C-alpha positions in Angstrom: 0.0 0.0 0.0 1.4 3.4 -1.0 0.2 6.3 1.1 1.6 9.8 1.2 4.0 10.0 4.2 2.7 13.4 5.0 -0.8 12.1 5.7 0.6 9.5 8.1 2.9 12.0 9.7 0.0 14.4 10.2 -2.0 11.6 11.8 0.8 10.9 14.2 1.5 14.6 14.9 -2.2 15.3 15.6 -2.4 12.3 18.0 0.8 13.2 19.8 -0.5 16.7 20.3 -3.7 15.3 21.8 -2.2 12.6 24.0 -0.4 14.7 26.3 12.8 -2.2 19.7 12.4 -3.0 23.3 10.5 -0.6 25.5 12.9 0.9 27.9 10.4 2.6 30.2 6.8 1.9 29.3 4.4 4.8 29.4 1.5 4.6 31.9 -1.3 2.4 30.6 -3.7 5.4 30.4 -1.2 7.3 28.1 -0.9 4.3 25.8 -4.6 3.7 25.7 -5.4 7.3 25.0 -2.8 7.6 22.3 -3.9 4.4 20.6 -7.6 5.4 20.7 -7.0 9.0 19.5 -4.5 7.8 16.9 -6.9 5.2 15.6 -9.7 7.8 15.3 -7.4 10.4 13.6 -6.1 7.8 11.2 -9.6 6.6 10.2 -10.7 10.2 9.6 -7.5 11.5 7.9 -6.5 8.4 5.9 -9.6 6.3 5.4 -7.8 3.7 3.3 -5.8 2.8 6.5 -8.9 2.0 8.6 -8.3 -1.7 8.5 -4.8 -1.2 9.8 -5.4 1.6 12.2 -5.2 -0.3 15.5 -2.1 -2.3 14.5 -0.5 0.9 13.1 -1.2 3.0 16.2 0.0 0.3 18.5 3.2 0.1 16.5 3.7 3.8 16.6 3.2 4.1 20.4 5.6 1.1 20.9 8.2 2.8 18.7 7.8 6.1 20.5 8.2 4.4 23.9 11.4 2.8 22.7 12.7 6.1 21.4 11.4 8.7 23.8 11.1 9.1 27.6 7.6 9.9 28.8 8.8 13.5 29.5 10.1 13.8 25.9 6.9 12.4 24.5 4.8 14.8 26.5 7.1 17.7 25.5 6.5 16.9 21.8 2.8 16.9 22.4 3.0 20.3 23.9 5.2 21.7 21.2 3.5 20.1 18.2 0.9 22.7 17.9 3.4 25.6 18.0 6.6 24.4 16.5 8.0 21.0 15.6 11.8 20.9 14.9 12.9 19.2 11.7 14.6 16.5 13.8 11.4 15.6 15.6 9.4 15.7 12.4 11.9 13.4 10.7 11.7 11.0 13.7 7.9 10.9 13.5 8.0 10.4 9.8 10.4 7.5 10.1 8.2 6.0 12.8 5.2 6.4 10.6 6.9 4.8 7.6 8.3 1.9 9.7 4.9 1.1 11.2 3.2 1.4 7.8 5.6 -1.2 6.4 5.1 -3.5 9.3 1.3 -3.5 9.3 0.8 -3.7 5.5 3.2 -6.6 4.8 
């Protein structure tokens, strides 16, 4: 499945802004649950052709973020997404989106 990376990145960005490898320090269950729920909803609305993959995709994304970012870093991205996202953060989120897209659509 070929989807525009921008659409997937936007879905991830909008979810990170809403949500407040091996997982080094798991996020609290309520953070994971909220992210997954909001990500799934955003993905189904923004990229309808991904609806069948939305839960697996969003679970992949939160697992990848947990392995890459501390909870404080994750929350800081959520706070800064609406105002200003650095190119480094945008690239990390794009890479995460692409990795998870490949995993769930194979």
